[in-house]
C-alpha positions in Angstrom: 0.0 0.0 0.0 1.4 3.4 -1.0 1.2 6.6 1.1 2.3 9.5 -1.1 2.5 11.7 1.9 5.4 9.7 3.4 8.8 11.2 2.8 11.0 8.9 0.7 8.1 7.3 -1.2 9.2 6.9 -4.8 5.8 6.1 -6.0 6.9 2.7 -7.2 4.6 -0.3 -7.5 4.7 -2.7 -4.7 3.2 -6.1 -4.7 3.3 -9.5 -3.3 3.7 -12.5 -5.5 6.2 -14.5 -7.6 8.8 -12.4 -9.4 10.7 -13.7 -12.5 13.8 -11.9 -13.5 16.3 -12.4 -16.3 19.3 -10.7 -17.8 21.8 -11.2 -20.6 25.2 -9.6 -21.4 26.9 -9.8 -24.8 30.0 -8.2 -26.2 31.8 -8.3 -29.6 35.4 -9.4 -28.9 37.7 -8.1 -30.1 35.3 -5.3 -31.1 34.4 -2.3 -28.9 30.6 -3.0 -28.4 28.8 -4.4 -25.4 25.1 -5.0 -24.9 23.0 -5.8 -21.8 19.3 -6.5 -21.2 17.5 -6.9 -17.9 13.9 -7.6 -17.1 11.6 -8.4 -14.2 7.9 -9.4 -14.0 5.9 -9.5 -10.8 2.9 -11.8 -11.1 1.2 -10.4 -7.9 1.1 -6.8 -9.0 1.3 -7.6 -12.7 4.1 -5.1 -13.2 6.9 -5.3 -15.7 10.3 -3.6 -15.9 13.0 -3.9 -18.6 16.2 -2.2 -19.6 18.4 -2.4 -22.7 21.9 -0.9 -22.8 24.5 -0.5 -25.5 28.0 0.8 -24.8 31.2 1.2 -26.7 34.8 1.2 -25.3 36.3 4.7 -25.0 39.7 3.6 -23.6 41.5 1.0 -21.5 43.9 1.3 -18.7 45.9 -1.3 -17.0 43.1 -2.2 -14.6 39.9 -0.7 -16.1 38.0 -0.1 -19.3 35.9 3.1 -19.7 32.7 2.6 -21.6 30.0 5.1 -22.8 26.6 4.5 -24.4 22.9 4.7 -24.1 20.1 2.9 -22.4 16.3 2.8 -22.4 14.1 1.5 -19.6 10.4 0.5 -19.9 8.0 0.2 -16.9 4.4 -1.1 -17.1 1.8 -1.9 -14.5 -1.8 -1.3 -13.7 -2.5 2.4 -14.4 0.9 3.4 -15.6 3.4 3.0 -18.4 6.7 4.8 -18.9 9.8 4.9 -21.1 13.0 6.4 -19.8 16.0 7.0 -22.1 19.4 7.9 -20.7 23.2 8.0 -21.2 25.6 5.8 -19.2 29.4 5.9 -18.5 31.0 3.0 -16.7 
């Protein structure tokens, strides 16, 4: 149950029930591209969340690789639906 008057409430859907989640990562060795998908479905609240991301390698150091790209998230549940695009640097 949500109470919008409570500080810290993000307005997210909350529900009880079985949740199924999955994810996949794929890259193009030796190429610079990497892709990721994540998703989750809650059978109790009948809500769905998914995200897709594509990044490319900007540079590599001795211990790290810097990547930059874009992502899009999709949310769907009873009474709402939203798309959220964004940029990401890792």
